[in-house]
N, C-alpha and C positions, 0 to 999 in steps of 0.2 A: 588438625592440621586449622591452622584460621583462615576464611578464606579470603583473597586479597580483594581489596576493593575497587575498585575503577576507580582511575585519577573523573576530575567532573567532566562535564563535559565541555572541552572548549569552542571556540568559536567555528573553527572547518566543521566540529560533527554539527550542528547546530544549522549551521551553511548544508550540509548535506541532509537535516535531515526536513529541510525546506524542501530545496528541490525536489526530494522523492511523494515525500506531502505530496508537492503539490503537479507532482508526475501523477499520481494516482495509486501509490501503494500503499498497500494500510500497513500501519501499526506497529502490527505483531513483524511484517515486513523488513518493514526499516529498522526492528530494534536482533531482529538475526545477523543484519546485515554488517550492522554497524557493533556489533556481540554483543550487545544491552540489555538491561530492564529491558521489560517492554513500560511499566509505573514510567521510567526516566525520558523515552521518547514522548511519550502522554502529556507531561507533566509544562516541555519545554513547546509542545504544540496549544496543549489545549489553555495557557498562559492567552493566548490570542485569537482562543477559538476558530482554531486552525485555519484563524485569514494569516497567513506572510510574510513580514513587512515586508514596507519597499525594502528595492537595493538604494542604498547610500552609495551617492556622488562627493567627486569633489571637483567647484567653482574652480576654473582656470585660474581666476582671480592670488588662490592659495600656492603658499607652494607644499611642493610638491617629496616625495621621500626623498627624490633622487638629489632636489635641490636642496634639501636636509644631508641630508648624503655631502653635496661636494662642501655647505657649509661645514659638516666637520673634520673633514681631509683639508678644508683653511682653516681651521682653528692647529688643528695640528702642527699642520705649515706652518705657520706663526706668519701668518699675512694676517694683512688691514683689514677693516669693516667696508672698508672703501672698495679693497682687492678682490675680492672677496665677491660685495655686493656687483662689482664691471662684469663679474665672473658670471654671476646669474642674468643679469640683468634689468636688476632690482633693483627700487629704490632701497638706499643705506639705511637708508627711518626701519624698512623692512628688514633686512634682516638684521638691525640690532635688535628690533624689540620680539623677533624668533630668536637670541642665545637668552635676553635677559630674561626672559618666561620659562627659557629651556635651561636654569643651569648657572648663568654669566660661560663665562669662556674659558673655564677649567671643568665644571663638570657637565658641556652640552654633549649630548648622544640622541645623532638621528633616528637611532626604533621610541627610545624614548618618547624623543620630542614631535615625532608622527603619530603614537600615540595616543597621545595629550591632547592629540591639537582633534580630530574625530571625537572624543574624551567633550570635549571644552565647543563640537560643534553644534553637539546635541542639541534639538529647538523646543519641547513638547508643543505639540500645536494643535488648536485648540482645536473640534468637531465640530461645524455647523448646528447639532443639534442641543449643542453643550452652552453655546452664545445667541440661542433664540429660544426660551423657553415655552410661548406659545406652540411654537414648530413645536416643538416633544415632546407639546401637551397631547396636543391631536396626534402624533404621531403615535403615541400608545394607546392612543383610545379607540382610535381603527385595528392598532394588534388587536387590542380584545376585542373586539367584536367582527375577530380571524380574518379580517381581510390579507392579504400579504405585501408582502414588502413592495412588489414591481403594481398591485394595485394602488396602495398608498400615495405611489409618487406621482403613478397619474395624475391621480385626482388633485396632488397639489398644484402641480406644471394648471392643469385644466379646472380650478376653484380659484387662481390665482394667478390673475397671465401676467397682469403686468412686476407682479410680485417678486422679484426672483430672490430675493431672500425667502420665499419661503417656499422656496424649490427643492428637491431635495432628490439622491438615485438613489432608487432599489437599494447599491452594493453600500451606503453610506448608515441605513438602518442595518444593514445585519451588518453592519462593525461594531455597533452601537452596541447591537444585544452581546451579539460573539465573544467581543473586546469590553470584558467588564470595568479593566485598570482606564475606561474613558468614564468610568461613571458615569452616566448617564441616558440612559433606557436600562431597568432589570431587570434580571436573567428569568423571570419565571413569565416572563411573554412570548418565551421560545413557547410557552408550551402552549400558544392561542395557531402556531405555523401548524405547517398542515403534518408535516414532517416533524416531527420533534427531534432533534438532530440538536445538539447542542456546541458543537463545533461543524466550519464551513467544512465542504469539500471540495476538493479537485473536483470538477466537470465532464473528464474522466475518471474519474476513479472506476465505472462498469468493467475499464479493463483491467483489471489490477488485481478483479473477483469480487469487492465489493458487494457490487452489487451481484448479487446473481442469477435475477427473476431473468432478466433481461438479453439472451436466448434466439436468434432468429427465427421462423420457421423451427422451434421445440415443439415434440407431442410429449403432450404432459402422460404420468405414470398414468393418470385417469383411465388414459385411452388403451392401455396397455392389455392382450388377450385374456381371458379369464385362464386359460393352462399357465403360463405365464406365475396367475400369482399361486396359485396347488404345488407349485415345481413336478408333475409328473413329465413335461415331456424334458428331455432337457436341449444345453442348447438355448438356452436361456440364462444373462451375465450381469452379473453388475461391479460398476466401475468405480474408480479412484483415484484421485493421488495423495499419495505416502510418504509426506514432508520429510527432509534433515535440517541440519542446518545449510548457513550460504544457497539457498534461495536454491536444491539441491529436492529432485522429484525421483519416483519409479511412483511407475503407473499398475495396478493393483488388477486384473478379474477374475474372478466367482464367479462359478457357476451354481445355479439358484440350486439344480435337482439332486448332486454332487458336494457341494463348497469345494469343486476343483479348485485349487490358482494356477493364475498366470499371475509369471511378473515378471514387468518392459520396461524395456530400459531409456528414458528420454533423455535428449538433450535437453531442453530449459519448461519451462511449464505451460508457455506462448504454444497456441493454440494448432501451429503447423506440425512443429515438435512431437507437439505429445500423438497429435491425427493421424504423424505419418508412421510415429513408430508402431502403435496399436494396428494401422493398417496391414504392416507387412508381420504383425506375430498374427489377425487370425488367419488371413488367408492359407498360416499353417492350421488349423483347424484341421477336424475331416468334416466334412459339408454337413452333418447332422446335426453339426454343437455349435453352426454357424445360423443364429433366430434371431434375439437381441440384444442388447445393452443398457442396462439398465443405468442412468450418470447421475451429481447433483448436476447444481443450475454453474456452474464453476464457467467461466472464461474459454476455458482452456480444448474446452468443447463445441465451440464459437463453429465450429468448421464441421457441427457434423455432419453435413451433406456431406462432404465428400466422403469420410467413410463408408456412411451407405449405398453408396453407388455405385465404389473397390468393394465393396465387399457385400453387398446384399443382407448386409445385418443394420435393424432396425433400429433404430436409440432412441427411447423413449428417456422424463427426464422430472425429475420426482419436483413434487410441493417443493417451497423454498423452505428457509430452514427446519429439513423433514429426515434427517437421514435416519431415521429407526427407518425407512423407506429405502432403506442399503442395509437392512440386518443385517445379513448374512458379513459382506462386503467389509459396514464395521468390525465387527468382530473380530473376523480373519484377518483384516487389519491392524486387531491390538493382539493377537499370533505375533503377528510380525512384527512389530519388538520388540519381540526378547531377540532377533538379527540383527535391524535396525535401530539402532537404542534413539528416543528424540536428543536433540543435542548432538545430531553427528555427521557429518554430511557425508551421503552418496549414493553420489558422482561418479567410484571410483570402482563400482562393481558394473562387471563385462552383461554383456547376457547371456556368457557360458557360467557365470556366478551367480549369478540372478534364477537359472533353471536349478541353478543347483541343490538351491533354497527351499525353490517351491516343490519340489521333487523329496526333499524332506519335511516341506511344513502335508505336503500330500500321502504322504507316506507315515500320519501322525492320526490317529488312533476318533473318534469324534463320536463324543455322545450322542450328539442329534445323531447320531446315520445306527445305531445300535454299538457304538465301537469297531463295526468298518472305518475303516482308509477310506480319503476321499479319492483315491485313483482305484480301490477297489468295488467304492460306489463306482466310479464312472466304463469300465470296464466290461463288470456284472451290464450297467444297465445297454452299453452300447454290444456287448452279446446279444442281448435281446433280442433287444434292433434289428441289430442285424442276422438274426436264424426267423424271427415269426416275421 
């Protein structure tokens, strides 16, 4: 059966994309929410270098949609242009030109007329660099010397104190690099920026998980005790979020010694939801299984100190972009995809349902355990610990 193609992104979709992007959401998260391909969302954002288009406003001097609807109703009632103009409080010439440019007396339609007015109102505005060749050359030369746009902007104001036509904001420089439709600065100049990005990101993008290195008070995995690394002592866990469609998640914990899995239902990806759910679940574990948790640098663990205070479990954080440092958890999340396929929401499971799935997985033999299953391995370890 041929897959049905989705319609083109309309203006409402594009507006929602820019709202979410400006709020700091990732391209993949936006695509999941709109049920679109990431490439479609990337195309919209990439065309403007990640810089949202300015909101369009309508001057009070021009006709509004409600006034155009009044004109349409007046024409249907066979009212004269003078009468329509009087009711609107507008000049007769304004009403006459409006009707004439939008199909005349017989074909005038308010919605089509309003749409046409928005399109005719588009006025491409030249940026400062496109109208000042010397300024453009100066900016390009300083960028080639690895100057930041903020440094260039400040230098221009000091160098040309009284010549305001040579002043430029750092944001204008960024826009001229990232919005290539302006045709002013070459895209290759972005390679000279400290961060070699090709799109502008929202200042609060770190809250969405894009910047995964900004956890306050994070204790690095390099400070983790040696007993965690050699897996000799039970009670050290690796954790992560397993993602479903429509921004749904499940927290997964894997005990490093036995590969025992605990699944935790979370209400959302925000740190309050994740940490509170983990606290509730960790408190149910035996005391000897509460030693440490190793997590990646996702913002969902921003409140890690609250977890440590409530459970006495130390949280360690992997290095950025190093999922292999949580190898047991990554491997287990792959196994869990048999139960939670990609592209399917996973918020419909109760904690009891998750416990049943975890029990099934913990009952499966594992080659790394010489074909013991995690439940047997953990029981054997705890038995030795309790009698030794």
